[in-house]
Each structure stands twice: as structure tokens, then as C-alpha cells.
N, C-alpha and C positions, 0 to 999 in steps of 0.2 A: 504493500500500500504506500509506504513511504517513497519507494522508487517511482511509483506511478505519479504521486504528487510532485516529486522533484522534476520528473520529465515534463509534466504539464506546466510547471512554473517556468522552466527553461524555455519551453515553446512560446509561452505568453510573453516572456521578456524579449525573445527574438522577434516576435511579431510586432511588439511595441517599438522596438529599435528600428525595424524595417519601415514601419508606418511613419515614424518621425523623420527618417532620412528622406523618404519619398516626398513628404509634405514640404520639407526644406528645399528640395531640388526644384519642385514645381513653383514654390512661392518666391524664388530668388528674383528680386527686382534689380536688373542690371544697371549699375551706375554708368552714366555717359560723361566722358571727359572731353572738354573743349580746349584745344591747344592752338595758341597763336603761332604766327610765323616770324620770319626775319624782321627784326626791329619792331615787332608787335608787343602787345601787353594784355593785361586782363580785360581792357576795354574793347579789344577786338571782338569778343564774343558776347559782350553784355546784352546787346540787342537780341541775339539769338536765344540766350538763356531766359530773358524776360518773356520772349514770345512763347517759348515752351511752357513757362510758368502760367502765363495768361490763358493759354489754350488748354491748361490742365492735362498736358501730355507728359510733363515731367515736373520735377520740383527742384528749383534752383537752390541748392543747399549750402555749397561751400566754394571757397576759392583757395586753391593750394598754390602758394608762392614758394619757389625754390631759389635759394641764394646761390651766388657763384661758387660757394664751397659745397653745395649740395644739401644744405640744411632746409628742411621743409617747415613752412609756417602755414597754419590753417586758419582761415577766417570763416566763421559761420555766418550764413546769410539768412536762411529760413529754416524753421524746424522741419525735421523729417516728416514726410507724409506717406502713410501706409498705402502700399500698392502702386505708388508712383516712382518712376525711375529717378534716382538722385542725379541732378545736373551739377557737374563740378567744373569750374573754370580752372585751368592750369596756367600759371604764369612763371616763366623763367626770367629772373631779374637780369641776368646777362643774356639779352635776347639776340646777341650776335656771336654766341659761343659756337664751337665746332659741332658737327653732326654727332661725333662720338660722345661729347659731353652731354648734349641735349638728350641723346638716347639713354645715357646712364641716369640722368635725372628723371626721365619719364619712367624708367624701370622702378625707381624708388617711389615715385608717386603711385604707380599702379599697385605696387606691393602694399603701400600704406592704405590705399583705398580698399583693397580686397580684405585687409585685416580689420579695418574700421567697420565696414559694412557686412563683414562675414559672408563674402561672395567669392565665387571662383572665376567670374568673368567680368569684363568691362567692355563698353563700346568706346570708340575714339572718333572724334571729328577733328581733323587737323587742317588748318588753313595754311597754305603755302609751305614753308619749311616744317610746320607742325605735322603735315601729312607725310612728308618725307621721313621725319623722325619716327613717326608711328610705324611706317613700313620697315624702317631699319631695325626698330625694336622687335617687330614680329619675326624678321628673318634671322637676326643675330643673337637674340636672347636665348638662354638655355631652355626656356619653355616652348620656344618655336611657335609662338602665337596661340598656344592652347588656352590662354587666359583672355583672348580677345574674341568677342562674339560678332561685332559689326565694326566696319571701318568706313569712314567717309573722308575722302581727300577733296579739299576745296581749292581749286586752281593751284595745285601743288606742282612744283617743277621736278617731277619724278625723273625726268631725263636731263635736268639742268635748266637754269634760268637764262633769260635774254639780257646780255650785258649792254646791248645797244640802248635800251631804255634808260639805264643808269647813266650812260654817256650823255644822252639828251638832257636828262634832268640836271646833270652837272653843268652843262653848258648854259642851260636856262637860268639856273640859280646864280651862276657866276655873273651873268649879265644883270640880273636883278640886284645883286650886291653892288656892282659897279654904278648902277643908277640910284643907289640908295633906297631901293624899294623894300628890301628885307635886310635883316641884321646879318652880319658876316657869320655869326655862330651857326646859322642853319646850313650854310654851305660847308662850313668846317665839320659839322656833324656828319654830313654826307660823305665827306672825304675820309673821315675816320671809319665810317660804316663799311666802305668798300675795301678797307684794309684789314677787315676782321676775318677770323677763321670761318664763320658762317658764310660770308660772301664768297670766299674762296671755294668752299665745298659746293655751294649752289651753282657757281658759274664755271667750275672746272669740269673736266671729263669724268670726275669721280662718280657721279650719279649714273651716267650713261654706262660706264664700265661695270658698275654694280648690277645694273639691270641685265646686262649681257653676260654676266658671270655664270658659268655652268653650275656653280655651287648653288645659285639662287634661282636661276631661270626655270620657270615652271614649277617651282617648289613652294609656292604660296599655299598655306594651309587650306585644305578643301572646305573645312567647316565654316570659315569666315565669310560673311556676306559683305561685299564691298560695293561702294558707290563712289564714282569719281565725277566731280563737277568741274567743267571747264568754263572759263569766262570768255565769251565771244570777243574776239579782237583784244584780248588781254595784252597789255604792253610788256608784261614781265614774263609770262609763261605761254608758250605756244600750245595749241590744242593737242598736238602729238605728245608733248611733254606732260601735260595735265592728264592725259590718258595712258601714260607710260606704265601704269600698273598691269596692263594686259601682257607686258613682257614677262612679268613675274607669274601671273596666273596662267598664261599660255593658252587661255581659252575663255570664251564667254558662255559656254554651254553648261548645263546643269551637271554634266559629268565631272566638271572641275569646280572651281570656285564660283559662287554666284556673284557675278560682276555686272554692274550697270553703269551707264554713262549718261550724263545730261549736260546741256549747254545753257548758259545764262548770259544775258547782255545787260550792261549798265553804263551810266555816264562815266566820263573819265576826265582826269586832270588835263590830258592832252587835248581833249575837245575844248575845254574851258580856255586853254592857253592859246588857241588858234587866233582868237581876237585879242589884239594888244590891250584894248581898254578893259576887257574882262580880266586879262592877265594881271593888270595893275590893281584892279579892285580886289581880285582874289588874293594876290600876294600881300597886300597891306594888312589883311586880317590874320595872317599866319604868325604863329608864335614859335613853332618848332618843327623839326623834320618829321615827326610822327604825324602831324596834321597834314603835311604835304602828301605823304605816302597813303594816308587814309582816303585821299581823293582819287587815287588811281583806280581804274576799272578793276584791277587785280584784287583790291581789298574792298571796293565799293559793294561787292556782292554781299558782304556781311551786314551792310546797313540798309539793304532793301529787302522786300518781303517775298520776292518771286520764288525763292528757294525754300521758304519756311515750311510750306505744306509738304513738299517733297521730302524734306529732311524728317519731319515729324512722322510721316507715313512710313518711311524706311526704318527709322530707329525704334519707333514705339508700336509697331504692328503686333 
């Protein structure tokens, strides 16, 4: 009799354990990380996070800031909301660091988020270099992307960025400084930016060579659902570069990674500057380099709403 009771007790405990594990797996609400690009900041994705919040598709909960030494600081925004995907903005204080450093910092953030929320997976939305960093993490981290559920790259220079745009901006800013329209510090900041490790990594052949490396080509994890957004006539990133993820996935069929593409168009600083009078009005109100880059078609995608529904549908289905 005692043996029978013991056996029943063990079976009940096993059943309870299995039930608990199954419930946890089904109820996991995947956090979504929003990662800015080259010279970006936490403000890059503020609009997107707020739209997700307003539409009750996600809950904007935290901002993770990473110092140049890799120390993470967490800012709480809203209280957790049961059943809603936590939205987390990630900011690298050194926004011109190398791809290797940014990948290392992203790994630390993902580890911290998984521990805090007690989950096994996260989604990542990366703008520009943020998308490149996410891809690099997936391919080179020891987990090989097993902790990533969905990936969105927004005008990311997966095969490298266009240096001609930066040359044009340099020339334009130099002229504005000469005419006293803007402060010299804006031009000087651009000069410093193009001498940074991030700029070198984005404009050299490094990214293209990674995409064509046999070690990574076609090796993108099959379970990850990926969406690449290209900005039409982007000054910084060509369409082929924005859609460069296909070199890693090797296919757009369901037999391989689920991979989608979409195109978006928006206004641009280059359109504004075609008219000299507009250029003068525009330049007089500028305070720093980040304000200038925020007007490029490349980053303007994040301040307009055309992509919001597509993003929400893809991430929170």
C-alpha cells in the first residue's frame, strides 16, 4: 500500500511539474528590443515605442543604456502589463563604437533582459547599424540566435553604407560654416564621426565580406522570422544593401528562414536643401549633428507612421 501511495505521489508531482512548465512556455511574452544606429540615441525609437504603447500592442517599459565600458543602466518607464510584450529601448552611449563592441554590449543587454523577464527569447528591431549589430550577434554569439524569435532591420547597411552621402553632407556643412549659417562645432562633429570605428566598419568591405563568408552564408537560423525594411531612395543605404540579409538566409521560401521585404519612402534633408532659401531656414534652427542626421530619409522612416502597422503586425501576431 505504501509503495502504491508513493508511486501515485511521484506521478502527481511529475504531472504538476509538466503542467507548470507547459503553462510557462505558452505564456512567455517576448520582450522587443529597439536598437538605434550610427550616431543614434534612445530618441531614435521613442516615437515607435509610444505608438506600440498607444495601440496596446506592446508596453513601453524600460530603457537600457550601456556605457562605453559596458556597464548597463536601466531606466523604468511604465509598469509591466500582463500579456503585453515589454518594449525596451536600447541605447549605446558610445554610438560610434566598433561593430565588435556594439555586438558585445547587445549580448549583455539580451542576457540581462532574459534574466529580468525570465524568458528564453527576445525580438530585435534594429535601425541602420542596430540591424547590422543584431545580425552579427545572431551569427557570432555562442547561442547562434537560439534566443532570438523575430528580427526587423530598418534601412540597415547589411552590405555596407554609401560614403558619397557623407561626402555631400561634409561639403554642404563646410559651406554653411563659411557663410556663418551654422556653428563650426556641427561640422567638426561630423569630421570626428567619420573617423570612428563604426564609420569604418559600415563603409569598408567588412560587411560585404561577412555576408559572402562561407562560414555564415546560408547559415541564418531557420526558426527566426525576419523582416527587412528599405527606405526608397535612401541617401545612406542602397536597396540591395538594406536587403542584404537574403545572402545570409539564402532563400525567401518557407523551407528556410521566413524572410520578408518592404519598401518605404519619406522626405529627406537632400530634398529640403535643393532650394537655397529652404536650406538657410533649415540650417538656422539646427543645434547639433544629430538633428541634421534625423532629417535624412534614412532615419526619417522612424518619425513617420507608414511602417507602424506593418511592424506591429509582424512583431505582435
